[in-house]
C-alpha positions in Angstrom: -26.0 -20.2 17.6 -24.1 -17.2 16.3 -20.9 -18.8 17.3 -21.8 -22.1 15.5 -22.7 -20.1 12.2 -19.4 -18.4 12.3 -17.5 -21.7 12.8 -19.4 -23.1 9.9 -18.7 -20.2 7.6 -14.9 -20.3 8.5 -14.7 -24.0 7.9 -16.4 -23.7 4.6 -14.1 -20.8 3.6 -11.0 -22.7 4.5 -12.1 -25.7 2.6 -13.0 -23.6 -0.4 -9.7 -21.8 -0.2 -7.6 -25.1 0.1 -9.8 -26.5 -2.8 -9.0 -23.5 -5.0 -5.3 -23.9 -4.2 -5.2 -27.6 -5.3 -7.2 -26.7 -8.2 -4.4 -24.1 -9.2 -1.9 -27.0 -9.2 -4.0 -29.1 -11.5 -5.0 -26.4 -13.9 -1.4 -25.4 -14.4 -0.6 -29.1 -15.2 -3.3 -29.0 -18.0 -2.5 -25.5 -19.2 -5.9 -23.9 -18.0 -6.2 -20.6 -16.5 -7.1 -21.0 -12.7 -9.8 -18.5 -12.9 -12.1 -21.3 -14.6 -11.5 -23.4 -11.6 -12.6 -20.8 -9.3 -15.7 -20.0 -11.3 -16.5 -23.8 -11.3 -16.0 -23.9 -7.6 -18.6 -21.0 -7.3 -21.1 -22.7 -9.6 -20.8 -26.0 -7.5 -21.4 -24.2 -4.3 -24.7 -22.7 -5.3 -26.5 -25.6 -3.8 -24.9 -24.7 -0.3 -24.4 -20.9 -0.4 -27.1 -18.4 -1.6 -25.7 -15.3 -3.1 -27.7 -13.0 -5.4 -26.7 -9.6 -4.4 -25.3 -7.8 -7.6 -24.7 -4.7 -5.5 -22.6 -6.6 -2.9 -20.7 -8.5 -5.7 -20.0 -5.2 -7.4 -18.6 -3.7 -4.1 -16.6 -6.9 -3.3 -15.4 -7.3 -6.8 -14.1 -3.6 -7.1 -12.2 -4.2 -3.7 -10.7 -7.3 -5.1 -9.7 -5.5 -8.3 -7.8 -2.9 -6.3 -5.8 -5.5 -4.6 -5.1 -7.2 -8.0 -4.0 -4.1 -9.7 -1.8 -3.1 -6.9 -0.1 -6.4 -7.0 0.4 -5.9 -10.6 2.0 -2.5 -10.2 4.2 -3.6 -7.2 5.5 -6.6 -9.1 6.1 -4.9 -12.4 9.8 -4.1 -13.0 10.2 -0.6 -14.6 13.2 -1.7 -16.5 11.1 -4.3 -18.3 8.1 -2.1 -19.3 9.8 1.3 -19.8 9.9 0.7 -23.5 6.3 -0.7 -23.5 4.7 2.4 -22.1 3.7 4.2 -25.5 2.2 1.0 -26.9 0.6 0.0 -23.7 -1.0 3.5 -23.5 -2.3 3.4 -27.1 -3.7 0.0 -26.5 -5.4 1.2 -23.2 -6.9 4.3 -24.9 -7.1 3.8 -28.7 -7.5 0.1 -28.5 -10.2 0.1 -26.0 -12.3 2.6 -28.1 -11.9 0.6 -31.3 -12.5 -2.7 -29.6 -15.8 -1.2 -28.1 -17.0 0.1 -31.2 -16.3 -3.0 -33.4 -17.7 -5.1 -30.7 -20.9 -3.0 -30.4 -21.5 -3.3 -34.2 -21.7 -7.1 -33.8 -23.7 -6.9 -30.5 -26.3 -4.7 -32.1 -27.0 -7.3 -34.7 -26.7 -10.3 -32.3 -28.8 -8.8 -29.3 -31.3 -7.1 -31.5 -31.5 -4.1 -28.9 -30.7 -0.4 -29.3 -27.4 1.0 -29.9 -26.9 2.0 -26.2 -27.1 -1.7 -25.1 -24.7 -2.7 -27.9 -22.2 -0.2 -26.9 -22.7 -1.2 -23.1 -21.7 -4.7 -24.1 -18.8 -3.6 -26.2 -17.4 -1.4 -23.1 -17.8 -4.2 -20.8 -15.7 -6.7 -22.7 -13.2 -4.2 -24.3 -10.5 -4.2 -21.5 -8.2 -7.2 -21.0 -8.2 -8.7 -17.4 -5.1 -8.0 -15.2 -5.9 -11.0 -13.1 -5.8 -13.4 -16.1 -2.9 -11.6 -17.9 -0.6 -11.6 -14.9 -1.3 -15.4 -13.9 -1.0 -16.6 -17.4 1.8 -14.6 -19.1 4.3 -14.7 -16.2 4.6 -18.5 -16.8 5.7 -17.9 -20.2 9.2 -17.1 -21.2 8.4 -14.2 -23.5 10.5 -11.1 -24.6 10.3 -8.7 -21.7 9.1 -5.9 -23.9 6.2 -8.0 -25.1 5.3 -9.1 -21.7 5.6 -5.5 -20.4 3.1 -4.3 -23.0 0.6 -6.9 -22.1 1.0 -6.5 -18.4 0.9 -2.5 -18.5 -1.9 -2.6 -21.0 -4.1 -4.7 -18.5 -3.1 -2.4 -15.7 -4.1 0.7 -17.5 -7.1 -0.1 -19.8 -9.7 -0.9 -17.0 -9.9 2.8 -16.3 -11.3 3.8 -19.6 -13.6 0.8 -19.7 -15.0 1.5 -16.2 -15.6 5.1 -17.3 -17.4 4.0 -20.5 -19.6 1.5 -18.6 -20.5 3.8 -15.8 -21.5 6.7 -18.5 -23.6 4.2 -20.5 -25.4 2.6 -17.4 -26.7 6.0 -16.3 -30.3 6.7 -16.7 -29.7 9.9 -18.5 -26.2 9.3 -20.2 -24.0 12.2 -21.4 -24.3 12.4 -25.2 -22.2 15.6 -25.8 -18.8 14.1 -27.2 -16.9 17.2 -26.0 -18.1 16.6 -22.5 -17.4 12.9 -22.6 -13.8 13.5 -23.9 -13.2 16.2 -21.2 -14.6 13.9 -18.5 -12.5 10.9 -19.7 -9.4 13.2 -20.0 -9.8 14.5 -16.5 -10.3 11.0 -14.9 -7.3 9.6 -16.7 -5.0 12.6 -16.0 -6.1 13.2 -12.5 -6.0 9.5 -11.6 -2.6 9.2 -13.0 -1.3 12.2 -11.1 -2.8 11.3 -7.8 -1.3 7.7 -8.1 2.1 9.4 -8.8 2.0 11.8 -5.8 0.8 9.2 -3.4 3.5 6.6 -4.7 6.3 9.1 -4.7 5.6 10.7 -1.4 5.0 7.2 0.2 8.3 5.7 -1.2 10.2 8.8 0.1 8.8 8.3 3.5 9.5 4.6 3.6 12.9 5.0 2.7 13.5 7.3 5.7 11.9 5.5 8.3 13.0 2.3 10.1 10.0 0.4 11.2 10.3 -1.9 14.3 9.3 -5.2 12.5 10.0 -6.1 8.9 6.3 -7.3 8.4 5.1 -3.6 8.7 6.7 -2.6 5.4 4.3 -4.8 3.2 1.2 -3.5 5.2 2.3 0.1 4.8 2.9 -0.5 1.1 -0.4 -2.0 0.6 -2.2 0.8 2.6 -0.5 3.5 0.3 -1.8 1.7 -2.8 -5.3 1.5 -1.3 -5.0 5.1 -0.3 -4.0 6.0 -3.9 -7.4 4.3 -5.2 -9.4 6.0 -2.6 -8.0 9.4 -2.9 -8.4 9.4 -6.7 -12.1 8.0 -6.4 -12.9 10.8 -3.9 -11.7 13.4 -6.4 -14.1 11.8 -9.1 -10.9 10.4 -10.9 -9.9 7.1 -12.1 -9.0 4.9 -8.9 -7.9 1.9 -10.8 -5.3 3.9 -12.9 -4.2 5.6 -9.6 -3.7 2.3 -7.7 -1.8 0.8 -10.5 0.4 3.9 -10.8 0.9 3.9 -7.0 1.9 0.3 -7.0 4.3 0.8 -9.9 6.1 3.5 -8.2 6.3 1.8 -4.8 7.3 -1.6 -6.4 10.2 0.1 -8.2 11.5 2.4 -5.3 14.6 1.4 -3.2 12.4 0.2 -0.3 13.4 -2.2 2.4 12.2 -5.8 2.1 11.1 -5.3 -1.5 10.9 -9.2 -2.0 9.0 -9.7 1.0 6.5 -7.0 0.0 6.1 -8.6 -3.4 5.5 -11.9 -1.9 2.9 -10.4 0.6 1.1 -8.6 -2.3 1.1 -11.7 -4.6 -0.5 -13.7 -1.7 -3.2 -11.1 -1.2 -3.7 -10.9 -5.0 -4.2 -14.7 -5.2 -6.8 -14.6 -2.3 -8.6 -11.8 -4.0 -8.7 -13.8 -7.2 -9.9 -16.8 -5.5 -12.6 -15.0 -3.7 -13.6 -12.9 -6.7 -14.1 -15.6 -9.1 -15.8 -18.0 -6.7 -18.2 -15.0 -5.8 -19.0 -14.4 -9.5 -19.6 -18.2 -9.9 -22.1 -18.0 -7.0 -23.9 -14.9 -8.7 -24.9 -16.1 -12.1 -28.0 -18.4 -12.9 -26.8 -21.7 -14.4 -30.2 -22.0 -16.3 -29.8 -18.7 -18.1 -26.2 -19.5 -19.4 -27.2 -21.9 -21.9 -29.6 -19.5 -23.5 -26.8 -17.0 -24.1 -24.2 -19.5 -25.4 -24.7 -18.8 -29.2 -24.9 -15.1 -28.6 -21.7 -15.2 -26.4 -19.8 -17.2 -29.1 -20.9 -14.9 -32.0 -19.9 -11.7 -30.1 -16.8 -13.3 -28.7 -15.7 -14.4 -32.1 -16.0 -10.9 -33.4 -14.1 -9.6 -30.4 -11.3 -12.0 -30.7 -11.0 -12.2 -34.5 -11.9 -8.8 -35.7 -12.0 -6.2 -32.8 -8.8 -7.2 -30.9 -6.7 -7.4 -34.2 -8.1 -4.1 -35.4 -7.3 -2.5 -32.0 -3.8 -3.8 -32.1 -3.1 -2.7 -35.7 -4.6 0.8 -34.9 -2.4 1.1 -31.8 0.8 0.1 -33.8 0.0 2.7 -36.5 1.3 5.8 -34.8 4.7 4.3 -34.2 5.0 3.4 -37.8 4.7 7.0 -39.2 7.8 8.1 -41.0 8.4 11.1 -38.7 8.4 8.8 -35.7 10.5 6.1 -37.1 13.2 6.4 -34.6 10.6 5.9 -31.9 9.1 3.2 -33.8 12.3 1.2 -33.6 12.4 1.5 -30.0 8.7 1.4 -28.9 7.0 -0.2 -31.7 6.1 -4.0 -32.3 6.8 -6.4 -35.1 4.2 -8.1 -36.9 4.7 -11.3 -34.9 4.5 -9.5 -31.8 1.3 -7.8 -32.9 -0.2 -11.2 -33.8 0.5 -12.4 -30.3 -0.8 -9.2 -28.8 -4.1 -9.9 -30.7 -4.5 -13.4 -29.4 -3.4 -12.7 -25.9 -6.2 -10.2 -25.1 -7.5 -12.3 -22.2 -10.8 -11.5 -20.5 -11.6 -12.5 -16.9 -13.0 -10.9 -13.7 -13.0 -7.4 -15.0 -15.9 -7.9 -17.6 -17.9 -9.8 -15.2 -17.5 -7.3 -12.2 -18.4 -4.4 -14.9 -21.6 -6.4 -16.0 -22.9 -5.8 -12.5 -22.8 -2.1 -12.9 -25.9 -2.0 -15.2 -27.8 -4.3 -12.7 -27.2 -1.9 -9.8 -28.1 1.0 -12.1 -31.5 -0.7 -12.9 -30.5 -0.9 -16.7 -33.1 -2.9 -18.9 -31.7 -6.5 -20.0 -28.8 -6.2 -17.4 -29.2 -9.8 -16.2 -28.9 -10.9 -19.8 -25.7 -9.0 -20.0 -24.2 -10.6 -17.0 -25.1 -14.2 -18.4 -23.6 -13.4 -21.6 -20.6 -12.0 -20.5 -20.1 -14.8 -18.2 -20.3 -17.4 -20.8 -18.0 -15.3 -23.4 -15.2 -15.2 -20.6 -15.5 -18.9 -19.8 -15.6 -20.1 -23.5 -12.8 -17.7 -24.9 -10.5 -18.1 -21.9 -10.8 -21.9 -22.6 -9.7 -21.2 -26.1 -7.0 -18.6 -25.5 -5.3 -19.5 -22.3 -4.2 -23.1 -23.0 -3.1 -22.1 -26.7 -0.9 -19.2 -25.8 2.4 -21.3 -25.3 1.7 -22.7 -28.8 1.0 -19.4 -30.5 4.1 -18.0 -28.9 6.1 -21.1 -30.3 4.5 -20.8 -33.7 5.5 -17.0 -33.8 9.0 -17.8 -32.6 8.6 -15.4 -29.6 10.0 -17.5 -26.9 13.3 -16.6 -24.9 15.5 -19.6 -23.8 18.3 -19.9 -21.5 17.5 -17.3 -18.9 18.5 -18.0 -15.3 16.1 -17.1 -12.6 16.5 -13.7 -11.1 18.1 -13.3 -7.6 15.7 -12.3 -4.9 17.7 -9.8 -3.1 16.0 -8.6 0.2 17.0 -5.4 1.9 16.8 -4.8 5.6 17.8 -1.3 7.0 20.4 -1.0 9.6 19.0 2.2 11.2 21.6 4.9 12.1 24.4 3.0 10.5 23.4 4.4 7.1 23.7 0.8 5.7 21.6 -2.0 4.4 21.8 -5.8 4.9 21.2 -7.7 1.7 20.4 -11.4 1.8 20.2 -13.8 -1.1 20.1 -17.5 -2.1 22.1 -18.7 -5.0 19.7 -20.3 -7.3 20.5 -23.6 -9.3 22.1 -22.7 -12.6 23.4 -19.4 -11.3 26.9 -18.4 -12.6 27.7 -17.6 -9.1 28.3 -21.2 -8.4 32.1 -21.8 -8.2 33.0 -18.1 -8.1 35.5 -17.3 -5.5 34.6 -14.4 -3.1 37.3 -11.9 -4.2 36.2 -12.5 -7.9 32.7 -11.0 -7.0 34.5 -7.5 -7.0 31.7 -5.9 -5.1 32.0 -2.1 -4.9 33.9 -0.6 -2.0 31.5 -0.1 0.9 30.0 -3.6 0.6 31.0 -6.9 1.6 29.9 -10.5 2.2 29.8 -11.0 5.9 28.2 -14.5 6.3 27.6 -17.6 4.4 25.0 -20.2 5.2 25.8 -23.6 3.7 23.8 -26.7 4.4 22.3 -25.1 7.6 25.8 -24.1 8.9 26.9 -20.5 8.8 30.5 -19.3 8.6 32.5 -16.1 7.9 34.1 -16.4 4.5 37.5 -15.5 3.4 38.4 -14.1 0.1 39.2 -17.7 -1.3 35.8 -19.0 -0.3 34.2 -20.7 -3.3 30.5 -20.0 -3.5 28.0 -23.0 -4.3 24.5 -23.0 -5.4 22.1 -23.2 -2.5 24.4 -20.9 -0.4 22.7 -18.1 1.5 24.7 -15.0 1.7 24.4 -11.9 3.9 26.0 -8.8 2.5 26.4 -5.4 4.4 26.5 -2.4 1.9 26.4 1.3 2.5 23.3 3.1 1.2 25.1 4.6 -1.8 26.6 1.4 -3.0 23.7 -0.9 -2.4 22.3 -0.6 -5.9 25.7 -1.2 -7.4 26.2 -4.2 -5.2 22.9 -5.6 -6.4 23.6 -5.1 -10.1 27.1 -6.8 -9.8 25.6 -9.7 -8.1 22.9 -10.1 -10.9 25.5 -9.6 -13.5 27.8 -12.3 -12.1 24.7 -14.7 -11.6 23.9 -14.3 -15.2 27.3 -14.2 -17.0 29.9 -15.3 -14.4 32.8 -13.3 -13.1 33.6 -11.9 -16.5 30.2 -10.3 -16.7 31.5 -7.0 -17.1 33.7 -8.0 -20.1 30.4 -9.3 -21.6 28.8 -6.0 -21.2 26.3 -7.2 -18.4 26.1 -4.4 -15.8 23.5 -6.1 -13.9 20.5 -4.0 -15.2 17.1 -6.0 -15.3 16.9 -5.4 -19.1 20.3 -7.2 -20.0 
């Protein structure tokens, strides 16, 4: 009987997973965020699966968010977000505070409860959602700095939102502003430092060790990211900030098999997103959703049209101070970018997961909060997600003509002190038609094998590369980075890339 039950559970899980994958394909075609499809699957499964444990949903939801944030850090290129850090930090701290306060003012009027209830709702919906932002924005061809601000903000602002929700959900909440400020400061600083230490030490160790199987590198990287979260949580610091910083350091370190590690993390993040949203769809009560519709629309409208623009505007102000004008030119945002930031503040799994915290704490009217937040997320994701490409075009923020980046994978050659690089020339790459000697790879690196139409051969200096060719390149450890950059530069600008000033950096 137990075996039959397990078989049924596995079959149902496989069917749900495959259905969710198919739903992603059709959701992308019509421009809808896939999270809505997952929530719909969860609602549809309520007649088959019974799931009403808020505490279990909270635990599983937090675990899924750890994987999603780890993937966000691992797949974020530091070159793309370096100039976005000041603005992202301001949005994650100042922006969350302003968004929470403005939304609380509206919630106090709409819900008719006390101020604690109003601020709790404001805290729950104050942060943007990493899963929604990563899945939607990476399909848009936006300026790298703008995408970097939104991605980094969504990775950082979960931490202050979680702190605020936990404090407000406590039966005896702390009311001393100095104590609250000190607690928030400790959690953020300690979480960031722990994530940095775990990421830095882990990267150093993985660079020095040659594991017996390439598949172990992604597993080790994921284990380090989870360790960063757990270590920070045990120190009563921000685990969400720690896991994101750990992932960011590991994802940008010169580790073996980086593309494979990123692909592994992306696959796990997709699995976490599907499981998370389906579970949240199972948790809510459909009959209670319709009673919260008008309240969700009212609070969400204030959040989208008042609170979020106010948070963005306030976060942009420090970089417009005359004394910081030099910094403002590099790190600030234009009014068009600020308008897009205001509209792109997507909400998703994080607010719904955070809405389970008051339930497990026994907070009065917590079930109402969960239903209201669920409806708010669905309605405003339907409004914001499909319209982001249109808003980007209206604000003239699209970037055209970029060639897909090369996926260069590194495999260590042990005691030889060299790396084996492998890449496939994508369609549209300027590597097509280049003769091998025109690559001018740095001394210490060379193309050793070309695989074309399934047939491998050793090239000579006059071999002309073609789109679709797979190349194997051996490079010494100290020339590997220069070889990668030269390949990227030629892929983008051709054999005269150096003359055009393209040195192969990701921000060219």
